[in-house]
C-alpha positions as CSV (number, residue, x, y, z in Angstrom):
1,M,22.1,2.3,-6.4
2,S,19.6,-0.4,-5.9
3,T,18.8,-2.9,-8.7
4,I,15.4,-3.7,-7.2
5,H,12.7,-1.2,-8.2
6,V,9.1,-1.8,-6.8
7,S,6.3,0.6,-7.7
8,D,4.0,1.9,-5.0
9,R,1.1,0.0,-6.7
10,A,3.1,-3.2,-6.5
11,A,3.9,-2.6,-2.8
12,R,0.3,-2.0,-2.0
13,W,-0.7,-5.2,-4.0
14,Y,1.8,-7.3,-1.9
15,K,0.4,-5.7,1.4
16,E,-3.2,-6.6,0.4
17,E,-2.5,-10.1,-1.1
18,L,-0.1,-11.2,1.6
19,N,-1.7,-9.4,4.5
20,L,1.5,-7.5,5.3
21,N,2.1,-4.8,7.8
22,E,4.4,-1.8,7.6
23,G,7.9,-3.1,8.6
24,D,7.4,-6.6,7.0
25,S,9.9,-7.8,4.4
26,I,9.7,-9.7,1.1
27,R,12.6,-11.7,-0.2
28,F,13.0,-12.3,-3.9
29,F,14.8,-15.5,-4.7
30,A,15.8,-17.7,-7.7
31,R,13.8,-20.9,-7.9
32,Y,13.8,-23.9,-10.3
33,S,11.0,-23.5,-12.8
34,S,9.9,-24.9,-16.2
35,G,8.8,-21.4,-17.1
36,G,11.0,-18.7,-18.6
37,G,12.4,-16.0,-16.4
38,L,15.6,-14.1,-16.7
39,H,17.5,-17.4,-16.9
40,P,16.2,-20.6,-18.5
41,G,15.0,-23.1,-16.0
42,F,14.6,-20.5,-13.2
43,S,12.0,-17.9,-12.2
44,L,11.7,-15.4,-9.4
45,G,10.0,-16.6,-6.2
46,I,9.0,-14.6,-3.1
47,A,8.9,-15.3,0.6
48,V,7.8,-13.2,3.5
49,E,10.9,-13.2,5.8
50,E,13.5,-11.0,7.3
51,P,16.8,-10.2,5.5
52,R,19.9,-12.0,6.8
53,H,22.6,-11.3,4.2
54,P,20.9,-9.0,1.7
55,A,22.9,-8.2,-1.5
56,D,20.4,-5.5,-2.4
57,Q,17.3,-4.0,-0.9
58,T,14.8,-1.2,-1.2
59,K,12.0,0.0,1.0
60,V,8.6,1.0,-0.6
61,S,5.4,1.9,1.3
62,G,6.9,0.6,4.5
63,I,7.8,-2.9,3.1
64,Q,11.4,-4.0,2.7
65,F,12.1,-5.8,-0.6
66,F,15.4,-7.6,-0.9
67,M,17.5,-10.4,-2.4
68,E,20.0,-12.4,-0.4
69,D,23.6,-12.6,-1.4
70,H,23.4,-16.3,-2.4
71,D,20.5,-15.6,-4.8
72,Y,21.9,-12.3,-6.3
73,W,23.5,-14.1,-9.2
74,Y,20.0,-14.1,-10.7
75,L,20.0,-10.3,-11.1
76,K,23.7,-9.8,-11.9
77,G,23.9,-7.2,-14.7
78,H,20.2,-6.4,-14.6
79,Q,17.6,-4.3,-12.8
80,L,14.4,-5.8,-11.5
81,H,11.2,-3.7,-12.0
82,V,8.1,-4.9,-10.2
83,D,4.7,-3.4,-11.1
84,V,1.1,-4.4,-11.3
85,V,-0.6,-5.5,-14.5
86,E,-3.8,-3.5,-14.6
87,E,-6.0,-6.0,-16.5
88,G,-5.4,-8.9,-14.2
89,Q,-4.4,-7.1,-11.1
90,D,-1.3,-9.4,-10.9
91,I,2.4,-8.7,-10.4
92,E,4.7,-8.3,-13.4
93,Y,8.5,-8.7,-13.3
94,R,10.5,-6.9,-15.9
95,Y,14.3,-7.0,-16.3
96,T,16.5,-4.4,-17.9
97,E,20.3,-4.6,-18.5
98,I,22.5,-2.3,-16.5
């Protein structure tokens, strides 16, 4: 069972904002940040690139969303839910414990 859940709206948002085509891939990764994410001092980043050693992945609207094995510590024990915030038409990341 995947721990990465991307809504159809979010997948469409990524396609439009990043000019993606069906078959492209988005990598989620942990990055240093002063903002608060799931872990203090880190937040979730994205990159358009192909998977090499995915720990988890899901395909939505023709786009592959994944997290590499070396970054998967960020999600351990949690599920990632990616959706669009209607008001600002921006992406929202929510985490729930497994």
